[in-house]
C-alpha positions in Angstrom: -11.2 6.7 0.1 -14.6 6.0 -0.4 -17.1 7.8 -3.2 -19.9 10.2 -0.7 -22.0 9.7 -3.6 -22.1 5.7 -3.7 -23.0 5.8 0.2 -25.7 8.6 -0.2 -27.8 6.3 -3.1 -26.6 3.1 -0.6 -26.2 3.5 2.4 -27.2 -0.3 3.4 -24.7 -2.1 0.7 -21.9 0.8 2.3 -23.0 -0.3 6.2 -23.0 -3.9 4.9 -19.6 -4.2 2.9 -18.0 -3.0 6.2 -20.2 -5.7 8.4 -17.9 -7.9 6.1 -14.3 -6.9 7.7 -16.1 -7.0 11.3 -16.7 -2.8 11.2 -19.3 -0.8 12.4 -21.9 0.8 10.7 -21.2 3.9 9.8 -23.6 5.4 7.1 -25.6 7.5 9.4 -22.4 9.5 10.6 -21.0 10.5 7.4 -24.5 10.6 6.0 -25.9 13.2 8.5 -22.1 15.6 8.5 -22.8 15.6 4.6 -25.8 16.7 5.5 -25.2 19.6 7.8 -21.6 21.2 5.2 -24.1 20.7 2.5 -26.9 22.7 4.3 -24.0 24.9 4.9 -23.2 25.3 1.8 -26.5 26.1 0.7 -27.3 28.9 3.3 -23.1 30.7 2.7 -24.9 30.6 -1.3 -27.6 32.5 -0.5 -26.8 34.4 1.9 -24.1 35.6 -1.3 -27.1 35.8 -3.4 -28.2 38.3 -1.0 -25.3 39.9 -0.8 -25.1 40.3 -4.2 -28.7 41.4 -4.8 -27.9 44.3 -1.7 -24.8 45.8 -3.9 -26.6 46.3 -6.7 -29.2 48.2 -4.7 -27.3 50.3 -3.3 -26.0 52.3 -6.2 -29.6 52.3 -7.0 -29.9 54.0 -3.6 -27.0 56.6 -3.7 -28.6 57.3 -7.5 -31.7 58.6 -5.5 -30.2 60.4 -3.0 -32.1 58.0 -0.5 -29.1 58.1 1.8 -31.3 56.6 4.9 -31.5 53.6 2.3 -28.0 53.5 1.3 -26.5 53.8 5.1 -29.3 50.4 5.6 -27.9 48.7 2.2 -24.4 49.4 3.4 -25.0 48.0 6.4 -26.7 45.1 5.0 -24.2 43.9 2.6 -21.4 44.3 5.2 -23.2 41.8 7.1 -24.2 39.0 5.1 -19.9 39.6 3.9 -19.4 39.1 6.8 -21.8 36.1 7.6 -20.8 34.3 4.2 -17.6 34.4 5.0 -18.4 33.1 8.5 -20.2 29.9 6.3 -17.8 29.3 4.2 -15.0 28.6 6.7 -17.7 26.8 8.7 -18.0 24.6 5.4 -14.7 23.9 4.8 -14.1 22.6 8.3 -17.2 20.5 8.1 -16.1 19.5 4.3 -12.4 18.8 6.5 -14.3 16.3 8.8 -16.2 14.6 6.5 -12.4 13.7 4.4 -11.3 12.5 7.8 -13.6 10.3 8.3 -13.9 9.3 5.0 -9.7 8.0 5.3 -9.8 6.5 7.9 -12.4 4.0 6.8 -11.7 0.7 5.3 -12.1 0.2 2.0 -14.9 -2.8 0.8 -14.2 -6.4 -0.1 -14.8 -7.9 -3.2 -17.8 -10.4 -3.5 -15.7 -12.8 -3.8 -13.3 -12.6 -0.6 -14.0 -15.2 1.8 -16.0 -13.9 4.9 -13.4 -14.0 8.8 -12.4 -12.7 11.0 -8.5 -14.1 11.0 -5.8 -15.0 9.2 -7.4 -18.5 10.7 -10.8 -18.1 7.7 -7.8 -17.4 5.1 -8.3 -20.0 2.1 -6.0 -21.5 0.2 -5.5 -21.6 -3.4 -2.8 -23.0 -4.9 0.0 -25.4 -3.9 3.4 -25.7 -5.4 6.8 -27.6 -5.0 7.5 -30.5 -2.0 9.1 -29.7 1.0 12.6 -30.8 1.0 13.5 -34.9 3.1 16.1 -33.8 5.2 18.0 -36.8 6.5 18.5 -35.1 9.7 16.6 -31.6 11.7 16.6 -29.0 9.9 17.4 -25.5 11.7 16.1 -22.1 11.5 18.2 -19.6 9.0 20.4 -17.8 11.7 21.9 -21.3 12.7 23.0 -22.2 9.7 26.8 -23.2 10.0 27.4 -21.9 6.5 25.6 -18.8 7.3 26.1 -17.7 10.7 29.6 -15.5 10.3 27.9 -13.6 7.1 24.1 -12.2 9.7 26.0 -10.5 12.5 23.0 -9.5 14.3 25.6 -7.6 17.6 27.0 -5.3 15.8 23.7 -4.4 14.0 21.8 -4.6 17.7 24.8 -2.2 18.5 24.9 0.4 16.1 21.0 0.6 15.3 19.6 -1.5 18.1 16.3 -4.4 17.7 15.4 -5.5 14.8 18.7 -5.1 12.7 21.1 -7.7 11.1 24.0 -6.5 9.1 25.1 -9.4 6.3 28.4 -10.0 5.5 30.5 -11.7 2.8 28.3 -14.1 0.6 25.5 -13.9 2.4 25.8 -10.5 1.8 26.7 -11.0 -2.4 23.3 -13.4 -1.3 21.1 -11.0 -1.1 21.9 -8.9 -3.2 21.2 -11.5 -6.2 18.3 -11.8 -5.5 17.6 -8.4 -5.6 19.0 -8.6 -8.8 16.9 -11.5 -10.0 13.3 -10.6 -8.9 14.4 -7.0 -10.8 15.3 -9.4 -14.0 13.0 -11.2 -14.3 10.4 -9.0 -13.6 11.5 -6.3 -16.3 12.9 -8.8 -19.2 9.5 -11.6 -18.5 7.1 -9.7 -17.1 7.0 -6.3 -18.9 7.9 -4.1 -15.7 9.3 -0.8 -16.1 12.6 -0.8 -13.5 11.6 2.3 -11.4 14.8 3.4 -8.9 12.7 5.6 -6.4 12.6 7.7 -3.6 12.7 6.5 -0.4 11.7 9.5 1.7 7.8 11.2 0.6 6.3 14.4 1.9 2.6 13.6 3.9 0.4 13.9 0.2 2.2 10.5 -1.1 1.8 8.7 2.0 -2.0 9.9 2.3 -3.0 9.6 -1.5 -1.3 5.6 -0.7 -3.7 5.1 2.2 -1.0 4.8 5.0 -2.4 8.5 6.3 -3.8 9.3 8.3 -4.8 6.1 9.9 -1.3 4.6 10.5 1.1 7.4 11.2 2.5 5.1 13.8 3.6 2.1 11.3 6.2 4.4 9.8 9.2 6.2 10.4 9.0 10.3 9.8 12.3 12.6 9.7 12.3 15.8 11.9 11.8 17.7 8.8 8.6 16.1 7.5 9.5 13.5 5.2 8.6 9.5 5.4 11.1 6.6 5.1 8.5 4.1 2.6 7.2 1.1 4.1 7.3 0.3 0.9 8.1 1.7 -2.7 4.5 1.0 -3.6 3.8 4.9 -1.9 5.9 6.9 -5.1 5.5 4.1 -7.4 1.4 4.4 -7.4 1.8 8.3 -6.5 3.6 9.1 -9.9 0.6 9.2 -11.2 -1.5 11.7 -9.0 -3.2 14.1 -9.9 -2.8 12.8 -13.8 -5.7 12.3 -15.9 -4.2 10.1 -18.2 -4.8 8.2 -21.8 -6.4 4.6 -21.9 -3.7 3.8 -24.6 -1.1 4.4 -21.1 -2.9 1.9 -19.6 -1.4 0.1 -18.1 1.8 0.7 -16.2 3.5 -2.0 -14.7 6.0 -0.8 -12.7 9.0 -2.5 -10.7 11.5 -1.0 -7.8 14.4 -2.6 -6.0 14.1 -0.2 -2.9 15.0 -0.3 1.3 11.7 -0.1 3.4 11.1 0.5 6.4 8.7 -0.1 9.3 8.3 0.8 12.5 6.4 -2.3 13.5 4.5 -1.1 15.6 1.6 -4.0 16.0 4.0 -6.9 16.1 6.3 -6.5 20.1 7.8 -9.9 20.9 6.6 -10.8 17.4 9.2 -13.3 15.3 12.2 -11.8 17.3 15.1 -14.1 16.2 16.5 -13.7 13.1 16.2 -11.6 10.2 12.5 -12.3 9.5 10.9 -9.0 10.8 13.0 -5.8 10.2 12.7 -2.8 10.5 15.0 -2.5 7.8 14.5 -4.3 4.8 14.4 -4.7 1.3 11.8 -5.2 -1.0 11.3 -5.7 -4.7 8.4 -4.5 -5.5 5.3 -4.2 -8.6 2.5 -1.6 -9.2 0.2 -2.0 -12.2 -2.4 1.2 -12.8 -5.2 -0.4 -14.7 -8.1 0.2 -16.3 -11.4 -1.1 -14.2 -12.1 -3.9 -16.2 -8.7 -5.1 -16.8 -7.9 -5.0 -12.4 -9.1 -8.4 -11.9 -7.4 -9.8 -14.5 -4.3 -7.7 -13.7 -3.9 -9.1 -10.2 -4.0 -12.6 -11.2 -0.8 -12.0 -13.8 0.4 -9.8 -10.3 0.3 -13.4 -8.7 1.7 -15.5 -11.1 5.3 -12.6 -11.8 5.6 -13.0 -7.9 4.9 -17.4 -8.3 7.2 -17.4 -11.0 10.0 -16.1 -8.4 9.9 -18.7 -6.2 9.3 -21.3 -8.8 12.5 -20.3 -11.2 14.3 -20.5 -7.3 12.6 -24.0 -6.6 11.2 -22.9 -3.4 8.0 -24.7 -2.1 4.9 -21.8 -1.3 1.3 -22.0 -1.1 -1.2 -18.8 -1.7 -4.1 -17.9 -0.3 -6.7 -15.4 -0.5 -7.0 -13.1 2.2 -10.5 -13.3 4.3 -12.1 -10.4 4.8 -11.3 -9.8 8.6 -7.5 -10.6 8.0 -7.1 -8.3 4.3 -5.6 -4.5 4.5 -6.9 -1.1 5.0 -6.6 -0.2 1.0 -7.2 -3.4 -0.5 -10.0 -5.1 -2.1 -8.9 -7.7 -2.7 -5.4 -10.0 -1.4 -3.2 -12.8 -2.2 -0.8 -14.0 0.2 1.7 -15.9 -1.4 4.0 -18.3 1.8 7.2 -19.8 1.4 7.5 -23.0 3.2 10.8 -22.0 6.2 11.8 -26.1 7.4 12.8 -24.1 10.1 9.7 -23.5 11.5 8.6 -26.1 9.6 5.4 -23.9 8.5 4.6 -21.3 5.6 5.6 -17.4 6.0 4.0 -14.8 3.7 6.6 -13.4 1.8 4.5 -11.6 -1.2 1.4 -10.0 -0.2 -1.0 -9.0 -3.6 -3.4 -6.7 -3.8 -5.9 -4.8 -5.5 -7.5 -1.5 -4.3 -10.1 -0.8 -7.1 -10.3 3.0 -7.7 -9.3 3.5 -3.4 -6.2 5.3 -4.0 -6.6 6.8 -7.3 -9.6 8.7 -5.5 -7.8 10.2 -2.5 -5.2 11.2 -5.5 -7.4 12.2 -7.7 -5.8 9.5 -10.9 -7.8 8.8 -14.0 -7.8 8.1 -17.8 -9.9 9.9 -20.6 -12.0 6.8 -22.3 -11.0 6.1 -25.5 -14.9 6.4 -26.6 -15.3 10.0 -24.9 -17.0 10.9 -22.1 -16.3 12.1 -18.9 -12.6 11.0 -17.2 -12.6 7.7 -15.3 -10.7 7.2 -11.2 -7.7 4.4 -12.7 -7.4 1.2 -10.7 -3.9 1.1 -8.9 -3.0 -2.6 -7.8 0.5 -3.5 -5.8 2.5 -6.8 -4.7 5.8 -7.9 -3.4 8.2 -9.8 -6.2 9.4 -9.9 -3.6 11.0 -9.3 -0.1 13.9 -9.9 -0.1 15.0 -10.4 3.6 12.9 -13.2 3.4 13.5 -14.8 0.7 16.5 -15.4 1.5 15.6 -17.0 4.1 13.8 -18.9 2.2 16.3 -19.6 -0.2 19.2 -21.2 3.1 16.4 -23.2 4.9 15.4 -25.3 2.0 18.7 -25.5 0.7 21.3 -26.4 4.0 22.7 -29.3 3.8 23.4 -31.6 7.0 27.5 -30.3 6.9 26.4 -26.7 7.6 26.7 -25.5 3.9 23.7 -24.1 1.4 22.8 -25.8 -2.6 21.3 -22.4 -3.5 19.4 -22.3 -6.7 21.1 -22.9 -10.1 19.4 -19.8 -11.6 21.3 -17.6 -8.9 25.1 -19.0 -10.4 24.7 -15.6 -13.0 25.2 -13.8 -10.3 27.4 -15.2 -8.7 30.0 -16.4 -10.5 28.7 -19.1 -11.4 28.9 -20.7 -7.6 26.1 -21.9 -6.7 26.8 -23.4 -3.3 27.5 -21.6 0.7 30.3 -23.7 2.2 29.7 -24.4 5.4 32.6 -22.6 6.1 30.9 -19.1 5.1 32.2 -18.7 1.6 30.7 -19.4 -2.3 31.9 -22.4 -4.7 
C-alpha cells in the first residue's frame, strides 16, 4: 500500500516509479479522489460544528420562552444531523474507493532495479557450479527410468485433474528428505525459527500480504470464505499484523514447510508435462520482518540462504535480479535463483527472494517502536523460497541421472534416507 502523503508531496516521483514498471501515471486520479474525500470530511466537520452550535442555542431559546426560535433551532439541529450523517457516509465511501485504488497499484521499484519490459531484461549477477557432462542425452525428470514408477500423473489426474502428481515409494521419500533437509539447514545454520503454520487464511491475511484484491483469481477460496495459501509467506508475514513491536525484537526470521495452492490462472499451456507447474506443491518459505535500515542487507542474507541449499545439494544455479517489467506486484526488488535442469537444457526458477519495503506493513499496520523514542515506524517485510521442494526434486533428479536410468543423489540427503544415496533404475533406494 502506498503512503498517500508521499503521493501528495511528490506526485511526479510516484508517477515516474510507475512508469519504470510500464504502468500509466496514477497521481492525478489518486489525488483527485483524495481531494474529494478530504473536502467531504471537512464539510462534514463544518456541518457538525453548526449542529453543535444550534444544539446549544436550543436550550437558550427554550429558557427565554421564544417558542418560534426554539422550533426553528430544533429543526436546524435535525437537518444538520441528517446532513452530517450523509456527508460522513459519503466520506467513508470515498475513503473506501481511495484505499481500493491504492491497493491495486504496484510497489515502487528500488533505484538499483534494472529497467526492462520482460524476463529477457533480467540481469545475471551470479553463476555457481559446473553443469554436469553426460555421455548420453539427458531426459526430463519424469522420463528417467528409476523415477517413472514413483511419479504417477495418471492416478493424480483421475482423482484431481491436470497439474497434479502422486509421488510414491522412493521418489516420495526423496521429496520429503529434501524438505526436511531445507528446514533443518535454515533452523540450525541460518538462524530461522521454524513455524507450523495454517494453510487456510482469512481475507485480511491475503489482503495484508498484497494477494488481494488484484490477484484473487490466482488463488483458491473455500465455500466458507477461507483462502488456501499460495505460499506460507501469507501466514508468516501476517503474524505481525496490527502489532507494534519493540525494535529489539527485530529482525524476526521465520521458516515453514507447507503445502501451497495456485490456480495458475495465467499459465494455460505452459509446462504441462511433468511436475514443474502444479496446482498443489510444497515449499519451504523464508520470511523476515526487519528494521527499514536493515532490509537491503537482509535480502542479501536471504538470497545467500537459498543459494546455500543448492550448493549443499551440488545443483548448478544462477541468480538474476529481476527487471522492473518482470517483478512481482508487491516487490521492491527481487532476486530469482534458477537451478540448472539438464532435461530442458536451461535454468528454471527455484527461488524468488523479494523485499517489499513497507508496502505490506502499511496494508496490515505492522510497526515498531524506535529504541531512541519517537513515533512508531512501519517495519519492512521480506520473503523468499528456501526452496520450492518439487522443483528442487526435479533439479536433483535431472542433474544426478545416470545412463542406466538410475539417479545419484546428493550426499547431504543420506542421513534422511537411511544412508542411501542412489535411486536405482528399478525405482528403489540403495
